[in-house]
N, C-alpha and C positions, 0 to 999 in steps of 0.2 A: 736705405738714406748712408746719409752725408756725414764722413766720424766728421770728428770738429777738429782744428787748425793744430797742433804740438806748439803748445805755451812758449815763446822766444826763448829762452833759459832752457831747460829741457831737451832740445837736438839734440846734447850730448850733456851725455855722463850722466842722461836723468835716471837710477839707480842707485846716485849718487850723493845729490846732490837735492835739495829742495833749500829755491830759492821765490823767494816773496819782498814783496815789491811796497816799502811801503807809506811812500813816493815817487816826487819826481826827483830820482838821483837819487836813492835809493836805496839800498836794497838788505835785506837780510838773509843769510845761506848755516844752514842745518845739513849734517852728511845721517842720511836718512840709517845709515848703518846701527848708529850708536846708540845705542838709548836712552843713557842719558846729553842726548849729544847740546851742545855748546852751541852759542849764537855768536858768529859769527857777521860787516857786515859791510858793506857798501856801500862808498861813498864817494860820490861821483857821475866823469858821461864816459865811453869810451877812449878819448883822448886822456886822460887821463885819470887817476881814483884812487883809494883807499879804502883797503882794509885793515880795518880792523879786532882780530882776534884773527887764527884759520884754520881752526881745528886738528884733528890728530894729524893728521896729513899721511893718513894710507894710501888716498888717494891725492891725484892733483891738483888740486885751485887754482892755481896759476894758469894753466897748461887750462881748468873749465875755464875760466872769465874770460883767454885768449882764444880763445875759440868765438867766444862774442862776439871777435872786437876789442875786445877795453886791452889797452895798449898803455904804457906809465906805468905799470900797475905798483904804488908802495905797500909796508903792511904793517902795523905795530901793535905793541902788546900790551894789554890789560894787566895781567900777571902771571905768570914763569908756575900755571899748573896742565902739563901735558894735557892734555883737551881740547884746548886756547891759540897754545905758540907752538904743533907740535907741525904744520901745515906751511909753520916761514925756512920746514929746513928747500921748497919748493924754490927760495926767493935768493933772489945775488945779492951779495951785500950792500952794496950799492940800497938799494930798494925795501933793508929791516933799517924801521924806525926804531928802536928798540930802547930804553936805558939804563946806563951800567947793570945799577942795579938788577933787573931786571929780566940782565944778559950773565947778570956773576948767576945768578939762582938756579937758570938754566942750565947749568950745568953740577950741578947739585943734584945727586939724588933723591936725595930727601928730604928735602924741598919743592919737589915737580908731584906731590900728590899720587905715585904710584900705586901706595896702600886703593883703590880705585876700581885700581885697571883690573876690571874682570869682562871672564868670557862670558853673562849670561848680557851682560848687554850689549855685546853686539850680533848684529845675522850671525843667521849655523853660515851661508855662506861668506861669511868670513871668516881668512886663512890671522884666528886666534896669533899663534904664535908673530907673527909678521908684522900683527903688532906692537910686541911684547920688546924685537924686537929692536925694532924704533927706536927707542927710548934706550936702550941698552946700548947698544950705540950710538944715543945721538951727538950727533953737534951742527954747526953753525959756521961760519964765520961769518961775524957782520963791526962794524964798528961803531959799537955805545959812543951814548953821548946824553947829555943831563941833560933834556925837552923837555920845548916850556908853548912851544906852538906849534902845527904842524897846522900848515896853508893850504886845499890842494884843493882846487877847480874853487868853489863861491864857499869849499867851506874851509872857515879860520878856524883849526882847537886847542883850544887852555889845553897845558900837561898839569888834571892839576893830582896830588897825592893824595889818594886815599890809603889810608895800612888799617889791616887788622882784619881781614880776615886773612890773604898775604902782610907779610912790608915793603915786598917790592908795587901792591895794585895803586892804578891807578887810574882814571876818569878823564875822558875825554870830554871837554866845554866848548858846544858852537854856540856860543848869545847871542846872537845879530837869527842862527835859523831855531833855538828854541829845544837844540841836540842835548843830551849829554847820554856821554857811555860810562855804564856803572860796573863794569866790568862783573864778577860773583862780588863787586862790595853791594852792588844793593838789586833782591832782584824776589819775581813773587816764587818764593821756597825757603823753605831750612838753610841759611846759613852756617858754612860748617869752618871750627873755628880750634881745632883736631893733629894741624899741622902744627911743626917745630915752631915755624916762625909765623904764629897764628900768634893776635892781641887781639881780647873781648873791650878794652879798656881802651884801642887804638879807637874803635870800627867804630865805637861811637860819637866822641870825634870827627870824625872822617864822613862821620852818617851828618852829622850837625852841621858842619863845613854847607855840602851838595849839600843840604835842606834850600836855604836860604841864595840859594841861586837863582837866574829868572831863564827855565825854560819851562815846552810845550809835555816831549815828552821823551819819554826812558828806555832804552835802551839797553838790556841788561843782558844777561850772560847766559841766562840760563831764563825758560820760561818766554809767556806773552809779552807786547810793549805797556810796558807803564806811564798813562798820565799825572801829574800832581795836581792836586786837588788846593781848593784855593786860592 
């Protein structure tokens, strides 16, 4: 019996990343070797694309995407927790679209959620001390700005401040395409508020803010994709 063709995105590094096509020009990416994997999303085409969040970064997501033919990749973040920002270390400063608050928090080890970095959550094939080393010595060069909009290809994201889970949390909202990327502000699971920069009062305000937006799908930082009810 003839074997089925290898899925497009799995030609390279097929054990390191799982990629799911959501619809035209939108992909959900996860790091297969991390049990608590965060979601990150690629928007665009091979000429120009935007990656929102970047995982832990043990393997090089930028190189992975470039081997698939993607060029001119920019990367943005929803908040400064290790499982969402680590991968930006593989990008050039000019490719990183980052708010001043997120950039400041990345440099503060008390704020990046390392109390949730546990060896039990990783595949046995992964050298956990090497994972720890990434964040013990994490540094990037970037030109942080108070970004209001990010336009890539057919996508035009408004950057919305959504503090609560962390004080630097933001959502990305594309009204024309009905897309809301929420990071850890909203997903189908327990939201954590035991970080030094968490605020339960503010998360209620943030959820109220995004509830009134006109969107079709929510692309969350963990778990499955959500659809707006009503």
